[in-house]
C-alpha positions in Angstrom: 36.7 -6.3 -14.4 35.8 -7.4 -17.6 34.1 -5.3 -20.1 32.4 -6.1 -23.3 31.7 -3.5 -26.2 28.4 -2.8 -27.1 27.8 -3.6 -30.7 26.4 -0.5 -32.0 23.7 -1.9 -34.1 22.1 -3.5 -30.7 19.4 -1.1 -29.3 19.4 -0.1 -25.5 17.9 1.9 -23.3 19.8 4.1 -21.1 19.2 4.1 -17.6 20.5 6.7 -15.1 20.5 7.1 -11.2 18.4 8.8 -9.3 19.1 9.8 -5.6 16.5 11.3 -3.1 18.5 13.1 -0.1 17.4 14.2 2.9 19.9 17.2 3.9 17.8 18.7 6.7 18.3 15.7 9.2 18.3 17.0 13.2 18.2 13.8 15.7 17.5 15.3 18.9 19.7 13.6 21.7 18.4 10.5 23.3 16.1 9.8 20.8 14.5 6.3 19.9 13.0 5.8 16.9 12.8 9.4 15.4 11.4 9.4 12.2 12.5 11.2 8.9 10.3 11.2 5.7 10.5 13.2 2.5 8.9 12.5 -1.1 10.0 13.5 -4.3 8.1 13.8 -7.2 10.0 11.1 -10.0 10.7 12.1 -13.6 7.7 11.7 -16.1 7.2 8.3 -18.0 10.2 6.6 -16.1 10.3 3.4 -14.8 12.9 1.9 -12.1 14.8 -1.0 -12.4 16.6 -1.2 -9.2 16.0 0.7 -5.5 17.8 0.7 -2.2 18.5 3.3 0.5 21.5 4.7 2.7 22.1 5.7 5.9 24.6 5.5 8.6 25.3 3.9 12.1 22.1 5.6 13.8 19.5 4.1 11.6 17.5 1.8 12.5 15.2 1.4 9.6 15.1 3.0 6.1 12.3 2.7 3.4 11.8 3.4 -0.2 7.9 3.5 -0.8 5.3 5.0 -3.3 2.3 6.0 -1.5 1.5 3.6 1.2 3.2 0.4 -0.2 6.6 -0.3 1.0 9.1 -1.1 -2.0 12.4 -1.5 0.3 12.8 -1.9 3.8 16.5 -2.0 5.1 17.2 -2.7 8.8 21.1 -3.1 8.3 23.0 0.1 7.1 26.0 -1.6 6.1 24.5 -4.0 3.9 21.0 -2.4 3.1 18.0 -4.4 1.1 18.0 -3.6 -2.6 14.8 -4.3 -4.8 15.9 -5.5 -8.4 13.2 -5.8 -11.0 13.0 -7.5 -14.2 11.0 -6.6 -17.7 7.5 -6.7 -16.9 7.7 -5.7 -13.2 9.5 -2.6 -13.6 8.0 0.5 -11.2 6.7 3.7 -12.5 5.9 5.8 -9.0 2.4 6.8 -8.7 2.6 9.3 -6.0 6.2 9.8 -5.8 9.6 8.2 -4.2 9.3 8.8 -0.6 12.0 8.0 1.3 11.9 7.3 5.4 14.4 6.8 8.0 14.0 5.9 11.5 17.0 6.7 14.1 18.1 6.0 17.4 20.5 8.8 19.4 22.2 7.3 22.0 24.3 10.4 22.2 24.2 13.8 24.3 24.6 15.6 21.0 22.2 16.4 18.2 23.1 14.4 15.2 22.7 16.2 11.9 23.3 15.1 8.1 26.4 14.6 7.1 29.2 12.5 5.1 30.5 10.9 8.7 29.2 7.6 9.3 30.3 8.0 12.8 28.9 11.3 14.0 26.5 12.4 11.1 23.5 10.4 9.8 22.1 10.9 6.2 18.6 9.4 4.5 19.1 8.4 1.0 16.8 6.7 -1.2 18.4 5.7 -4.3 17.5 3.8 -7.5 18.5 3.3 -11.2 15.7 4.4 -14.0 14.8 4.7 -17.9 14.7 6.2 -20.2 17.3 8.5 -19.0 19.7 11.0 -20.8 21.4 11.9 -17.2 21.4 11.3 -13.6 18.7 12.9 -11.4 18.6 14.1 -7.9 16.3 15.5 -5.6 17.4 17.7 -2.3 14.6 17.0 0.8 11.5 17.0 -1.4 12.6 19.7 -4.5 13.6 17.9 -7.8 14.1 16.3 -10.0 17.3 18.6 -10.6 
């Protein structure tokens, strides 16, 4: 790891993370393509320069959307896709950050939200936004907190 000091005279814009997390997952046994979707408001006046998803092993697809437009589509939970935007193409959400995931549950038990990659699931949309003063969070569709 290498780091360089930022020249205090150099102007910059702070960025921070925005996590949209679904904590109410309940995937029935034997499900195929079980959907879970939530929409979170984004902070007013911000733009995103990086977006991705986070799921566990039972996910077959995860998306970050704005209205009807897919911004990120991931089909590999261990190596999720990311959208990296540059100046001139940063994204300001028009209708909130929608994060949706699909799951297959081949087990005989209901899979719920949790941290275990082997027994639980998660559905998270994550991004970096600016201008920012702190990281923000949206739980289910309540936020930004």
